[in-house]
C-alpha positions, 0 to 999 in steps of 0.5 A: 541212841536218841541222840544219833537218831535225832542227828539223822532225822536232822541230816536228811531233813537238810538233805531233802531241803537241799535236794529242793533248792537243787530242784528249783534251780535246775527247773530254772535252768531248764524253764528259763535258760535252756530254751532260749540257748537251744533256739540259738544252737549254743546248747544241743538236745542232749544237754537238755537232757542232762539238764531235765535228768537231774531234775528227775534226780533231785525231785526223788529226793526232794519229795520228802523225809520217809522212807516211802515217799523217797522210795516212790519218787526213785521209782518214778524218776528211774522209770522216767529217766530210761524211758526218756534217754532210750528216747534220746537215743531211738526218738520213735513216735513210741519212745516219744509217747512213753517218754511223756507218759512215764514223766508226767508219772514222774512229775505229777508224783513229785508234784503231789508228794511235794505239797503234802511234804511241804504243808507239814506242820514242823516247815518253817515260812522259808521251807515253804516258800520253796516248795510253793514256787517248786509244786508251782513250776511242776503244775506248768510242766506236769499240763505241757506233758498232758498237751504233748500226749494229747498233740500225740493223740490228735494232732492239731489239737491246739492252735499255735501262733508260730505252728511249732510243737516242740517241748519247749513252745508246748510249755510256754504255752502251759505256763501261759494259760497257768497264769492267763495271760494267753497265747495259743487256741485250744480247738479240741474239746479236750484241750479246752478242757485241759487248759480251763482246768490249768488256769483255775489252778494257776488261779486256785493254788496261790490263794490256798497256799497265802490262806494255809501260810498265814493260818500257820503263822496265826496258830504259831502267833496265837501259840507264842502269845499264849506262852508269853502271857502264861510267863507273865503270869508266873512273874 
C-alpha cells in the first residue's frame, strides 16, 4: 500500500514538472514566436488564442502537487478560458475588460503558487531553475495585463513610440520595463507607479532567487559534509 502511495506521489510530481516545462515552452512561443509571425500575417488571432489556452491549461497543472493548489489553478484557468473565448467570438469592450481581468487573476494565481512550489525544500536545482524562469516570464505577462486594464480605463496613460496599444506591444513594454531596458513613457501617475513597481520587481526577483538557491545549496552541502565526517569518524 505504501509502495503504491509512493509511486502515485512520484507520478504526480513528474506530471507537475512536465507541465511546467510545457508551460515554459508555450510561454516562449506566445511571447517570442507568435507576435512576429502574427505581424507578418502567417498566424491569426485564433492561433494566438489556442497558444494562450494551452498556457492556461499547462499552468493549472504546473502550480504544484497538492490537490488544493491544483483545484485552485484549474478553477481560475476555466474562468479565464471561458471569458477569453467569448471575447474572441464577440470582441466587445466589456468582454475585452473581462478577458484582461480574468487572465490577470489566472496568471497571478499561477505565479504565486509557482513560486511557493518552486521554493519548496524537496526541489532540486533543475526544478528551481525552470520554476524561476517560468515565474519571471509570468511577472512580465501579469504586468502587461495590468497595463491593458489601465489603458482601457484611462486611454493614453502610456505613450508608446509606434502608437499601438495591442497586447503584443504592451507585453514588449512590460518586459522592457521589467528588465529596465526602457520603452515608451508612462504619463499617468498610476502607470508610473505600476512601471516603478515592475522595474523594482525585475531587479529584486533574480537577487532573491539566487540568494535562495545558494542558501539551499549551502545547507545541502553542509549536511553532506556532516554525513561524510560522521562516516569518517565511524571508520
